N, C-alpha and C positions, 0 to 999 in steps of 0.2 A: 475580610478577604477571608472566607473557609478555607481550609487545608485541600479540599480537594477542588479549587478554583487555581492551584497552583500546577505551573509545568515541571517537569521531570528537574530540569536544573536548579529552579529556584526551588523546589522541595528539597533537590539534595544541598544545596546550600544552606537550609535551614536545619538540617538533620545533621550535618556536620558542625553546625555552630551550636548544637544539642538545645536550639530553639524550638526544635518541634521533635516529635518522638515518632518512630514507625509507626506504632499503636494508635497514637492520636489520627495519622495520616490515614492509615488503612480505614479506623472508624469512621472517619470522615465519608472516604470512599464507598464505603460499604452502605452508610446511610443515604450517600446521592444514588447509589443503585437502588434501593429498596423505595427510595421518591420516584423515580424515572422511570425503572422499568416497565410499567404497565401500559404507559405510553410507548415507549421506545421498543422493546423486545430485543435487546441487543445480546443478551446472553444465552445461551443454550443452556449452561449453567453455572453458578456461583457459589463458589469453593470459601464460604465465609468461615467456617472453621479453619480449614485450613491454612486460611488468609491471617486470622489472628495467631496462630500458632508461630506462621514462620516471621510474622510483626514482631510478636515477643521476644522470639529468638534474634531478631535482628538489635532491638531494641537492646538485649543484653550484651551483644557482641561489641556493639560499639561504644557501651557503657563501660566494656572490658578495656577498651581501646583497642579493638580488634576490627577498626573500620575498613569496610571492602572496598570502596569508592564512592563513586556517583548513583549507582544504581541500588545502592544498599540501603535498603527499605522500602522502596519505592515502587505501588499498584503496577500491579501488569494483566493487562488482557488477552488471552492467548487464542486464535481461531480454532475454531474445533476441529481444523482439519490436521492441526498437530498434534502429536502423540504427547499425552503426559500421564508420567506413573499415577496409576490409583485412581482415575478421574476419566470419568466416559471420553473418548475422541469419537464422536460420531459423524461427523462431517455432516454435521446438519440434517442426516438423512435417517429412514428408518430401517435403512439396508444394514446400517451398523449402528442400530440400537442400543446393542447389548456388547458393543466393543470397549473394552476398558484395558487398555496398553499396562504394559509390566514396566516399560522404561521411557523416558522422555526424549522428545525429538531433539536431536543437537542443538539446535537453536535455544531451545526451552533450557536444557539442561545448562547450558554456558548462562543464560541469563538468571538462572535461580542458584546458582553459583557463585554468580556477582552480587547477589544477596536482596533480588530481587523480590516481590510478594505479590505470588498469583491468587485475583481473587477471581478469576473464573474463566470460564470459555465463550468467548464469541461466535455468534451465529456467522456461518458463512450461505451462500446461494449454496444449494444442496452440490457437494464434492466438488466445490468451486466453480460449477458449471455453469455461468449465468452471471449477470451485470445487474442484478436488480436487489437479491437478499429479501424475499418475500415477507421473510418474520419479522423483518426489522423496518424500522420508521427513520424519516430525517429528524434529528434532533432541533433545527432550526424551522422545521412547519411538519409536525406528523401526519398530514396528508401526501406528503413526498415520500418519494424512493432514497433510501440513503447511497445506493450503489452497490456494485459488488465485484466478485464476490464477496471481498471482505466487509464486507457491507455493519457487521456488528462489530467490529474493531475499528471501524471509522464514527459511526456512531458514538459509540462507550466514549473513545477520546474526546470528540467533541463535545458530549455530555457534561464530562468530567466525572466520568465513573472508572476510568483508566488512567494513568499518565500516558501508558506504551502499550499499545495493540500492534501484536505480531498478526502481521496478513503474508500471502501469496498472492503473486502477480503472474499470471499467463497470457493475458491479453489486456492488462491494466487491472486487475480486482485489488491494487494495491492503492492506485492513484487514481481511479474513479471514484470510489467511498472519498479520499481526501479532497477532490476537486468539489466532490457533491457535499462532505460535510464539514468544509472548510478546516482540515487538518493541513499537517504537512507530511508525505509519505515518500517513502525512497525505494525504490527498485533498485538494487545494487547490481552490477556487473553480473552475467550470467557465468558462475563458477566462484565467485566471490564469498558465497556465504551456503555451507550447507543445508540440502534439504532432508537428509536422512529423518526417517521418521513423520517425515508429513506424507500426507496420501496425493498422489500423483493426480494430476489432471492431464498434461502435456510434458514428458520427460525433458523434452528438448525446448521447452520454452519456459518452464518453471522456474519461477524465481520465489525468495522469500525475502522478507524487510521489514522493517516498524511503521508505523505509524504513531505520530508525537505532536505537540503542540506546537513545537517551534524547531528551526533547522536543527542549532544547538544537539537537543534532545536525540533526534536522530542522530546525530554524529556519535554520541556517547551509546548508544544500542547498538549500532555497527561495530564499533570498538569491542565488543563482546562477543558479536556474532560470527564476526568474517573471519577467515580462514581456513586453510585446508582442510578436508577429511577422508583421507583415505579410504573410508568406505563407501565415499560419495563419489565416483568416478566423472562427474561433472566438475567437481572443484579443482581448482587452478591453485599450486603451489607456490604462492607469489608472497612476498613480502607485506604484513599489514601494517599501516602506518598509524599513526595517533590520527585519527578524522578531526580533531579537535584544534589542533596545534595552529593550523592556517586558517582559520575562520576568520579572523579580525584583518587578516594581511589587505582586505581591501580589492578591488579589481580593475582597478587603472590599468590601461593599454590591453586588456582581455579580450579576444574579439567573439561578437556574438551574432552568432550565426539567425538570420530573420528570414523565414521560409518564403518564396516567392509562389509557392503551390503547396496544395495540399492540404496545409493545416490551417489555412484562413478559408477553406473552401465550406461551404454548407454549413457556417459558423454564425450562431445568434450575434447581432451587431453588439448587443451588451460586453459579451466575451471578448470580441474582436477589438471593442475599445477600451477593454481593461489590460489586454493584454498588451496592445500598442503603449498605452500609459505605463506601465512597466519597463517595455523595453526603453521608454523615454527615461526611464529612472534610472535604469541601468546605466544609460550613456552619461547622464549628468554625476554617477558615479567615476565614471572614466573610461566605461568600457567604451570599443569601438564598434558600430554595429553594420555588418556585412551581410548584404541581400545575399541567398543560396538556392538553387533548386534542389528540392528533395528527389532522388534518383529512384525508379521503379516504383511511383506514385501508385500508378495503375495497378500495380500488381500484389499491393501492400494486404489488403485482405482475404484476396483470393488465396497467398501464400498463408496467410495465418489460417485460415479455415482448413485449407490443404492440409496442414501438417498437425493443426490442434484436433480435428474431428478423429481420425485413424488411430492417432496414437491414444486419447482419450477411451477411443473405442475398445482397444486394443488392450487396455488396462482394466477396464471394467467387462469383458468380455465374459468371465467365468460368473461374476455374480449376477450381469444381466440375464444369465440362461436361470441361474438357478432361483433369483429373487427380483425378476423385472417387475413383478406387480407392484413391489415397495418402491421403486422408483417415483419422483414427482415426474407427471406430464411432460413437460416440457424437458428434464433432464432425460428421461427413456428416449424421448424423440430425436433429442440430437446423439444419442447412443446408437439409435437405431440406422440412423444417416450414415454416421462414421462407419459403417460396416460395409456400405456401398462404396464407398472410396475404393477407386483402382488405386491397385499399388503402383502403377504409372502416374498416374494425377499423384500419390503423395513423394514418388521421386522426383519429378520436375519441381513441385513445391519446394522441396529439399534445394533443387538446383538453384529457384530464384531467389532463395534465401540466402544463399551463397553470393551471388552475383550480388544482392543488395547490400551484404556484409562488405564486401570490396568495394564498392560505390559509396557508401558512405565514410568507410573508412578515408577515401580520397576526396571527399569532401569536408572531413576532421583535419585535413592537411590544412585548409585555408582558415579556418577556425576553431575555436577553443571550447566555447559550447555553442548548443542551438537551443532558443528560446521558443515556447509554443504555445497554444491554448492546450489546456488540461482537457475540458470536456465541451464538447460544441454549445451546450445551454448549461443551465443550471437546474436542479435535480427536478425531474417529470412527477407530474401529479402519481399516485400510484393508481395502475390501471393503464396507463397510457401504452399504448400498444406501437402507435407511429407518429412519426413526426412529419410534417411536410413543410419544404421551405419554398421562398417564394419565386422562383424557378420554376415551380411545380414537381420538385424532384421530393417522395415520400421514400423514406427509410423505417425500415423497425428500430424499436427504440433500442434493442442490442447491439446492433451494427452501429448504429448512432454511438454508443456508449465508449464501442472497442476501437472505434476507428481511427481515433487519436492518439491512443494509448500502444495499439499493437505494432507501432514501427520500432519501438525499444525492445520489446520481446521477441521478433525476427532476428534484431542486429545485435541484441544481447547487451547493449549499453546500458551504463549507468543514467538513472532519471529520476528526478525529484519531483515532486508533484507539492505545490504548496499555492494559499490563498492570493489571487492577483486583484481581489475586492468583492462587492456585491450589487447585486442589481437592485433595481427599483423596491422590488418586494422584501428585499434584506435578505435574499438568499446567496449563498458564498459562488463565487466562480473562481476557476482555478488556471492556472498556468504551469508548464514543464518545463525543467531545466534538463537537459542533455548531453553528456560530456563523453571523452574517448575510453576506450576499456579499461577498467581498475581506476579510473582517475576521478572516484567519487570525491576526492578532497578538492580539486576545483568545482564541482557541481555543488558541493555544499558550502565552499567559498562564496561564489555566485548567490545561491541563495539567502544565505547570511547579512551580505551586504543588501539585497534587495529590503529584506524583512525590517533590518535598521532605521532603513529611509523611509518606512511605510507604519499605518497601524493597524493593518487588516490582518497581521498573523499574530493566531496565540487567543484568538476569543473563544470562551466559554458559550457553546449554544444555549437559549434561554429553554429549549424543551417544550413547544409548544404545538 
């Protein structure tokens, strides 16, 4: 096994035991980037020189007995939406082609302080306003999309060109590429981790979080990035536990919600079968399955777009006026449409979100977690614009991609995406585990129990 094939946890154990050096690990990852980037296009820029210096510093620190913990010396890819001191942060857009921040985003700052080695900036759908990431291809089949908007991070982690990818999630942008690329992705509770230094898409829906090879790796990254930030008014000052502590406690007696509506509607039979099988695995591990009806299901997409569109247009208004011709056609269209949303409609969408949050809280009085499909299908081919279902319903691809992930953004609930298997073509299929506010520990515990009982999590994509 080459070093780049290791998960964060496995690499950390080797580094701590002095059997693997951060320099050796970083060189292996940089070689993997060089080999796969022509086919993948996952990186907006590769910071090879900076990475080599950071890896050498980590090696020296560890040799001197100053080991910082399991993130020390681990290669990191950072979504190009995040500020990175001295490194371009373009949001994969010509609008910010010359933007070089002087400071790091809070999440980046915390991970670098823990000793991580940034190997590059990963592509996003322009300004995170899309679910495809057109610059990037899926490492399981390069004729297919990786999902988005954190498509670069999803593809990079799946391909072994970084062990952690930072993403952001406004309508599913961590969990969509996680499901389509076969990685694990965590959208924490709204307010759990600071978004300061990350370009906004929709400030009341935006979340930051990691994409990794397995659940433990997500827990380790969350340990570092979670916590109150007085300069991000959305963060909440609540205790941050060690998320690895309870991972192995099992799930006997845990109440797992199984939706009777919405989440299994217009879902490919392969996905439905994989998630039903996963639910059976959880039941076999001692969980109690309980059917639940998803409240306000018919209002979910209307509320999501009713909030996202005007908030995004408000953020981009000045840039759209001064540099509108530099935006890609699809993003510019979304921004122009957002300016047409009435203030009364925006307020109604906010009200629906409040009602939905209250109704979901009541639903969680009866369950501990909710398990659902992650995506309605495996990764579509590049250029696919519509999806047709057997009942004659046709959806545009973007709507289909965000349909199952948007509820967790509206409710702000912590949600883990992880592989649920593969279809007949060998493409990953995803599932989601959603929990109560600030109960990431239980969500991660369920994910750990599941991945320990199957062999679908943690595979490196072949890049074909």
